[in-house]
N, CA, C and O of each residue as an XYZ file, in Angstrom:
568
protein
N     -25.635    -17.501     48.787
C     -25.710    -16.311     47.960
C     -24.416    -16.122     47.164
O     -24.462    -15.781     45.982
N     -23.235    -16.347     47.820
C     -21.945    -16.163     47.155
C     -21.747    -17.196     46.045
O     -21.125    -16.894     45.027
N     -22.268    -18.409     46.229
C     -22.105    -19.440     45.201
C     -22.884    -19.089     43.941
O     -22.564    -19.569     42.854
N     -23.889    -18.266     44.084
C     -24.681    -17.841     42.936
C     -24.079    -16.578     42.301
O     -24.084    -16.450     41.077
N     -23.564    -15.650     43.110
C     -23.079    -14.348     42.634
C     -21.795    -14.465     41.815
O     -21.641    -13.750     40.824
N     -20.877    -15.339     42.197
C     -19.585    -15.449     41.501
C     -19.771    -15.902     40.052
O     -19.229    -15.254     39.156
N     -20.517    -16.988     39.772
C     -20.692    -17.375     38.363
C     -21.446    -16.323     37.546
O     -21.136    -16.110     36.374
N     -22.422    -15.673     38.152
C     -23.180    -14.644     37.443
C     -22.261    -13.469     37.111
O     -22.301    -12.955     35.993
N     -21.440    -13.040     38.060
C     -20.508    -11.934     37.845
C     -19.484    -12.297     36.761
O     -19.170    -11.460     35.914
N     -18.958    -13.528     36.772
C     -18.010    -13.975     35.751
C     -18.670    -13.966     34.374
O     -18.040    -13.559     33.397
N     -19.907    -14.399     34.279
C     -20.631    -14.386     33.009
C     -20.828    -12.980     32.485
O     -20.672    -12.740     31.287
N     -21.170    -12.040     33.364
C     -21.363    -10.643     32.959
C     -20.049    -10.064     32.430
O     -20.046     -9.361     31.420
N     -18.942    -10.353     33.101
C     -17.628     -9.842     32.665
C     -17.285    -10.393     31.281
O     -16.795     -9.650     30.431
N     -17.533    -11.678     31.042
C     -17.240    -12.272     29.733
C     -18.099    -11.655     28.640
O     -17.604    -11.392     27.544
N     -19.352    -11.424     28.913
C     -20.249    -10.840     27.910
C     -19.806     -9.415     27.576
O     -19.865     -9.008     26.416
N     -19.374     -8.672     28.558
C     -18.960     -7.288     28.337
C     -17.572     -7.230     27.703
O     -17.326     -6.355     26.872
N     -16.652     -8.133     28.065
C     -15.255     -8.047     27.646
C     -14.978     -8.615     26.259
O     -14.022     -8.171     25.622
N     -15.752     -9.566     25.756
C     -15.391    -10.222     24.498
C     -15.284     -9.274     23.316
O     -14.401     -9.471     22.482
N     -16.131     -8.256     23.193
C     -15.936     -7.349     22.044
C     -14.604     -6.570     22.126
O     -13.983     -6.286     21.102
N     -14.192     -6.243     23.315
C     -12.925     -5.517     23.498
C     -11.752     -6.399     23.079
O     -10.821     -5.923     22.430
N     -11.792     -7.662     23.440
C     -10.731     -8.603     23.069
C     -10.679     -8.767     21.555
O      -9.588     -8.787     20.984
N     -11.806     -8.882     20.902
C     -11.856     -9.032     19.445
C     -11.259     -7.797     18.764
O     -10.472     -7.923     17.826
N     -11.632     -6.613     19.233
C     -11.102     -5.370     18.653
C      -9.583     -5.319     18.806
O      -8.890     -4.927     17.867
N      -9.058     -5.700     19.949
C      -7.615     -5.693     20.178
C      -6.907     -6.674     19.250
O      -5.845     -6.355     18.715
N      -7.473     -7.853     19.051
C      -6.874     -8.843     18.157
C      -6.858     -8.354     16.705
O      -5.863     -8.527     16.001
N      -7.950     -7.749     16.264
C      -8.019     -7.239     14.887
C      -7.025     -6.097     14.694
O      -6.368     -6.017     13.656
N      -6.911     -5.224     15.674
C      -5.989     -4.087     15.583
C      -4.540     -4.556     15.459
O      -3.754     -3.935     14.743
N      -4.181     -5.621     16.133
C      -2.820     -6.148     16.062
C      -2.512     -6.799     14.719
O      -1.343     -6.989     14.385
N      -3.537     -7.145     13.945
C      -3.301     -7.804     12.663
C      -3.059     -6.823     11.523
O      -2.643     -7.246     10.444
N      -3.302     -5.531     11.720
C      -3.094     -4.558     10.655
C      -1.616     -4.442     10.318
O      -0.786     -4.358     11.223
N      -1.263     -4.435      9.011
C       0.140     -4.332      8.607
C       0.802     -3.030      9.055
O       2.007     -3.012      9.303
N       0.047     -1.956      9.161
C       0.622     -0.677      9.580
C       1.207     -0.812     10.980
O       2.302     -0.316     11.243
N       0.511     -1.457     11.851
C       0.985     -1.633     13.229
C       2.244     -2.486     13.249
O       3.187     -2.179     13.979
N       2.273     -3.547     12.463
C       3.461     -4.397     12.418
C       4.656     -3.622     11.882
O       5.775     -3.805     12.360
N       4.429     -2.748     10.884
C       5.506     -1.959     10.312
C       6.071     -1.010     11.370
O       7.287     -0.862     11.484
N       5.194     -0.369     12.142
C       5.650      0.521     13.208
C       6.489     -0.234     14.229
O       7.505      0.281     14.696
N       6.081     -1.438     14.576
C       6.818     -2.228     15.556
C       8.195     -2.602     15.018
O       9.167     -2.595     15.773
N       8.301     -2.928     13.726
C       9.597     -3.264     13.138
C      10.517     -2.056     13.160
O      11.711     -2.195     13.424
N       9.978     -0.867     12.886
C      10.793      0.344     12.903
C      11.311      0.619     14.312
O      12.451      1.054     14.472
N      10.502      0.376     15.322
C      10.928      0.593     16.694
C      12.083     -0.333     17.058
O      13.001      0.078     17.768
N      12.050     -1.580     16.582
C      13.098     -2.533     16.901
C      14.428     -2.129     16.284
O      15.481     -2.437     16.844
N      14.405     -1.447     15.146
C      15.629     -1.051     14.467
C      16.338      0.105     15.164
O      17.529      0.317     14.932
N      15.651      0.843     15.996
C      16.210      1.996     16.693
C      17.252      1.514     17.695
O      16.944      0.723     18.587
N      18.485      1.992     17.547
C      19.565      1.556     18.417
C      20.231      2.744     19.068
O      20.219      3.854     18.536
N      20.813      2.498     20.225
C      21.536      3.533     20.951
C      22.790      3.937     20.191
O      23.492      3.082     19.652
N      23.071      5.214     20.146
C      24.309      5.732     19.555
C      24.745      6.949     20.360
O      23.914      7.717     20.844
N      26.035      7.114     20.497
C      26.584      8.254     21.226
C      26.589      9.457     20.290
O      27.016      9.350     19.140
N      26.116     10.598     20.779
C      26.100     11.839     20.002
C      27.214     12.763     20.506
O      27.714     12.591     21.618
N      27.590     13.723     19.698
C      28.667     14.645     20.062
C      28.373     15.367     21.382
O      29.286     15.603     22.173
N      27.121     15.713     21.621
C      26.782     16.427     22.872
C      26.876     15.524     24.105
O      26.816     16.020     25.230
N      27.020     14.217     23.916
C      27.151     13.287     25.042
C      28.602     13.152     25.519
O      28.847     12.598     26.591
N      29.558     13.650     24.740
C      30.969     13.511     25.084
C      31.316     14.382     26.286
O      30.873     15.526     26.386
N      32.119     13.824     27.203
C      32.483     14.556     28.413
C      33.931     15.044     28.377
O      34.178     16.249     28.442
N      34.899     14.110     28.274
C      36.302     14.513     28.251
C      37.144     13.490     27.509
O      36.858     12.293     27.512
N      38.197     14.001     26.871
C      39.125     13.120     26.173
C      40.085     12.524     27.191
O      40.590     13.229     28.064
N      40.334     11.224     27.076
C      41.206     10.516     28.011
C      42.151      9.602     27.252
O      41.871      9.196     26.124
N      43.270      9.286     27.882
C      44.183      8.306     27.301
C      43.774      6.910     27.780
O      43.005      6.764     28.730
N      44.305      5.890     27.101
C      44.028      4.514     27.517
C      44.500      4.314     28.947
O      43.805      3.694     29.752
N      45.683      4.838     29.268
C      46.227      4.707     30.631
C      45.338      5.342     31.687
O      45.141      4.768     32.758
N      44.797      6.529     31.395
C      43.911      7.203     32.357
C      42.645      6.384     32.599
O      42.196      6.241     33.736
N      42.078      5.851     31.522
C      40.854      5.054     31.665
C      41.148      3.789     32.448
O      40.398      3.432     33.356
N      42.231      3.110     32.107
C      42.557      1.853     32.795
C      42.875      2.091     34.264
O      42.595      1.232     35.100
N      43.454      3.239     34.590
C      43.694      3.571     36.001
C      42.358      3.796     36.730
O      42.174      3.322     37.851
N      41.436      4.516     36.095
C      40.106      4.767     36.685
C      39.334      3.472     36.905
O      38.662      3.303     37.922
N      39.436      2.569     35.947
C      38.587      1.381     35.930
C      39.259      0.132     36.495
O      38.734     -0.970     36.341
N      40.396      0.285     37.137
C      41.088     -0.867     37.716
C      40.267     -1.387     38.900
O      39.829     -0.619     39.758
N      40.074     -2.682     38.924
C      39.269     -3.310     39.969
C      40.198     -3.790     41.082
O      41.144     -4.537     40.831
N      39.926     -3.363     42.301
C      40.690     -3.797     43.470
C      39.754     -4.611     44.365
O      38.922     -4.046     45.075
N      39.890     -5.914     44.330
C      39.051     -6.800     45.131
C      39.908     -7.416     46.224
O      40.777     -8.236     45.929
N      39.686     -7.041     47.477
C      40.508     -7.575     48.566
C      40.372     -9.093     48.741
O      41.261     -9.727     49.310
N      39.291     -9.672     48.268
C      39.110    -11.116     48.389
C      39.703    -11.880     47.204
O      39.786    -13.107     47.234
N      40.111    -11.160     46.170
C      40.755    -11.790     45.031
C      39.823    -12.546     44.093
O      40.287    -13.356     43.291
N      38.527    -12.300     44.176
C      37.575    -12.991     43.300
C      37.552    -12.380     41.899
O      37.136    -13.030     40.939
N      37.998    -11.137     41.787
C      38.010    -10.426     40.513
C      39.463    -10.168     40.129
O      40.252     -9.758     40.981
N      39.837    -10.396     38.878
C      41.216    -10.116     38.469
C      41.576     -8.648     38.702
O      40.752     -7.755     38.505
N      42.806     -8.418     39.120
C      43.288     -7.060     39.396
C      43.680     -6.390     38.075
O      44.848     -6.074     37.847
N      42.687     -6.183     37.219
C      42.876     -5.629     35.879
C      41.836     -4.539     35.646
O      40.829     -4.483     36.351
N      42.071     -3.669     34.659
C      41.018     -2.713     34.292
C      39.754     -3.461     33.860
O      39.823     -4.365     33.028
N      38.636     -3.097     34.406
C      37.326     -3.690     34.131
C      37.191     -5.132     34.629
O      36.220     -5.805     34.283
N      38.138     -5.622     35.431
C      38.030     -6.939     36.051
C      37.808     -8.063     35.061
O      38.603     -8.259     34.142
N      36.721     -8.802     35.251
C      36.398     -9.934     34.376
C      36.119     -9.487     32.934
O      36.203    -10.297     32.010
N      35.795     -8.232     32.741
C      35.480     -7.732     31.399
C      36.702     -7.160     30.683
O      36.559     -6.471     29.673
N      37.902     -7.439     31.196
C      39.119     -6.919     30.594
C      39.269     -7.395     29.149
O      39.734     -6.629     28.305
N      38.893     -8.623     28.845
C      38.979     -9.129     27.473
C      38.117     -8.315     26.517
O      38.538     -8.029     25.396
N      36.929     -7.944     26.944
C      36.043     -7.123     26.107
C      36.652     -5.732     25.900
O      36.546     -5.160     24.815
N      37.284     -5.196     26.933
C      37.949     -3.896     26.834
C      39.093     -3.974     25.823
O      39.233     -3.084     24.985
N      39.900     -5.013     25.890
C      41.022     -5.201     24.953
C      40.502     -5.318     23.519
O      41.091     -4.750     22.599
N      39.418     -6.039     23.328
C      38.825     -6.187     21.998
C      38.342     -4.825     21.483
O      38.524     -4.503     20.309
N      37.730     -4.031     22.361
C      37.278     -2.685     22.000
C      38.462     -1.830     21.539
O      38.360     -1.118     20.540
N      39.580     -1.898     22.262
C      40.752     -1.095     21.919
C      41.362     -1.485     20.581
O      42.000     -0.656     19.932
N      41.178     -2.730     20.155
C      41.709     -3.163     18.858
C      41.052     -2.417     17.696
O      41.594     -2.388     16.591
N      39.892     -1.815     17.942
C      39.202     -1.046     16.907
C      39.761      0.349     16.706
O      39.315      1.072     15.815
N      40.743      0.741     17.529
C      41.323      2.079     17.400
C      42.366      2.115     16.297
O      43.126      1.166     16.103
N      42.385      3.228     15.580
C      43.365      3.487     14.525
C      44.245      4.654     14.973
O      43.853      5.417     15.856
N      45.436      4.801     14.372
C      46.273      5.959     14.709
C      45.507      7.264     14.483
O      44.850      7.438     13.456
N      45.597      8.162     15.437
C      44.897      9.445     15.352
C      43.527      9.445     16.010
O      42.935     10.509     16.193
N      43.007      8.272     16.370
C      41.709      8.205     17.058
C      41.848      8.723     18.482
O      42.931      8.699     19.066
N      40.745      9.186     19.021
C      40.697      9.684     20.402
C      39.720      8.840     21.202
O      38.756      8.301     20.660
N      39.983      8.731     22.503
C      39.049      8.085     23.429
C      38.400      9.162     24.278
O      39.082     10.005     24.860
N      37.075      9.128     24.344
C      36.321     10.093     25.145
C      35.402      9.344     26.088
O      34.924      8.254     25.776
N      35.160      9.938     27.240
C      34.106      9.415     28.118
C      32.790     10.033     27.643
O      32.775     11.117     27.061
N      31.690      9.326     27.900
C      30.380      9.859     27.516
C      29.357      9.545     28.592
O      29.527      8.630     29.397
N      28.302     10.324     28.581
C      27.138     10.108     29.425
C      25.931     10.568     28.617
O      25.882     11.714     28.169
N      24.956      9.676     28.431
C      23.831      9.984     27.544
C      22.519      9.488     28.129
O      22.451      8.403     28.707
N      21.479     10.296     27.971
C      20.132      9.870     28.321
C      19.553      9.114     27.131
O      19.779      9.494     25.982
N      18.809      8.046     27.403
C      18.266      7.194     26.345
C      16.883      6.738     26.764
O      16.657      6.387     27.921
N      15.960      6.746     25.816
C      14.629      6.197     26.038
C      14.571      4.865     25.292
O      14.757      4.820     24.076
N      14.314      3.796     26.016
C      14.289      2.465     25.416
C      13.049      2.305     24.542
O      12.156      3.153     24.550
N      13.006      1.213     23.793
C      11.831      0.939     22.954
C      10.577      0.750     23.792
O       9.465      0.895     23.283
N      10.740      0.432     25.061
C       9.594      0.234     25.953
C       9.186      1.521     26.651
O       8.217      1.540     27.409
N       9.937      2.614     26.393
C       9.561      3.904     26.951
C      10.220      4.248     28.272
O      10.011      5.346     28.788
N      11.013      3.341     28.838
C      11.687      3.679     30.095
C      12.939      4.503     29.797
O      13.538      4.375     28.730
N      13.319      5.336     30.739
C      14.461      6.230     30.558
C      15.677      5.663     31.272
O      15.570      5.096     32.360
N      16.849      5.827     30.635
C      18.109      5.335     31.192
C      19.184      6.404     31.058
O      19.105      7.286     30.203
N      20.181      6.305     31.914
C      21.395      7.094     31.793
C      22.513      6.112     31.500
O      22.806      5.240     32.318
N      23.141      6.244     30.337
C      24.195      5.320     29.923
C      25.527      6.061     29.904
O      25.613      7.209     29.468
N      26.565      5.378     30.387
C      27.896      5.970     30.459
C      28.919      4.979     29.948
O      28.675      3.773     29.910
N      30.083      5.511     29.551
C      31.159      4.650     29.099
C      32.196      5.426     28.339
O      32.448      6.599     28.616
N      32.803      4.753     27.365
C      33.882      5.336     26.575
C      33.594      5.099     25.105
O      32.989      4.093     24.732
N      34.034      6.038     24.273
C      33.760      5.967     22.842
C      35.009      6.362     22.060
O      35.787      7.213     22.491
N      35.185      5.731     20.911
C      36.276      6.078     20.010
C      35.774      7.167     19.064
O      34.751      7.003     18.400
N      36.513      8.288     19.012
C      36.173      9.375     18.103
C      37.223      9.393     17.000
O      38.418      9.531     17.259
N      36.758      9.251     15.780
C      37.636      9.184     14.608
C      37.428     10.450     13.784
O      36.582     10.484     12.889
N      38.196     11.483     14.086
C      38.014     12.781     13.421
C      36.684     13.377     13.825
O      36.464     13.675     14.998
N      35.792     13.554     12.858
C      34.453     14.089     13.132
C      33.431     12.978     13.379
O      32.279     13.251     13.718
N      33.857     11.729     13.207
C      32.948     10.599     13.334
C      33.037      9.988     14.719
O      34.126      9.738     15.234
N      31.884      9.752     15.310
C      31.837      9.062     16.600
C      31.689      7.582     16.299
O      30.699      7.144     15.714
N      32.694      6.821     16.709
C      32.756      5.408     16.380
C      32.116      4.517     17.428
O      31.152      4.903     18.089
N      32.663      3.330     17.568
C      32.097      2.370     18.522
C      32.278      2.834     19.969
O      33.167      3.627     20.280
N      31.421      2.325     20.833
C      31.482      2.704     22.245
C      31.591      1.463     23.119
O      31.252      0.354     22.708
N      32.076      1.686     24.341
C      32.197      0.636     25.352
C      31.385      1.125     26.544
O      31.819      2.020     27.269
N      30.223      0.547     26.747
C      29.327      0.993     27.809
C      29.733      0.371     29.134
O      29.913     -0.843     29.232
N      29.876      1.212     30.155
C      30.276      0.729     31.471
C      29.158      0.798     32.492
O      29.226      0.143     33.532
N      28.132      1.583     32.208
C      27.076      1.758     33.208
C      25.753      2.091     32.527
O      25.716      2.796     31.519
N      24.680      1.575     33.090
C      23.333      1.870     32.627
C      22.434      1.944     33.856
O      22.274      0.964     34.583
N      21.855      3.112     34.075
C      20.973      3.302     35.227
C      19.569      3.609     34.739
O      19.368      4.496     33.910
N      18.596      2.865     35.262
C      17.200      3.170     34.959
C      16.806      4.397     35.776
O      17.094      4.477     36.970
N      16.155      5.337     35.132
C      15.757      6.565     35.789
C      14.284      6.536     36.148
O      13.452      6.026     35.397
N      13.987      7.079     37.275
C      12.605      7.208     37.728
C      12.082      8.536     37.200
O      12.841      9.500     37.110
N      10.824      8.605     36.856
C      10.240      9.854     36.314
C      10.596     11.026     37.210
O      10.535     10.941     38.437
N      10.971     12.125     36.563
C      11.313     13.331     37.298
C      12.808     13.509     37.490
O      13.231     14.563     37.965
N      13.635     12.515     37.140
C      15.086     12.658     37.300
C      15.675     13.358     36.110
O      16.886     13.573     36.058
């Protein structure tokens, strides 16, 4: 009985499902849908003024972010192995710029929610480049 039921059930599923597959394929070919997808890809994370927490000096940040590894696998430097990236980030600062810590909620292009934290260069009224130190995926309800 089972040897007969499985092929019959598979045939019924194929007969019922093929129109749905065709509709999905045609819907994906519409230029409007492709345009929407391109716009979504262009959306990038940026720090907003309301995300700023506190102004800090380079010394304060480097003291906070100094890595202490008792086994010596990580360099005893601010941000450990990522110290070079931190130094490169600091080269973007101009006289009069400020460093601020930030924490921001972000919804990714896939719809998942994240909490992103780090440091950002503030140039007068303009929020400049940022150095992200943490990204946590949030579960619904957080």
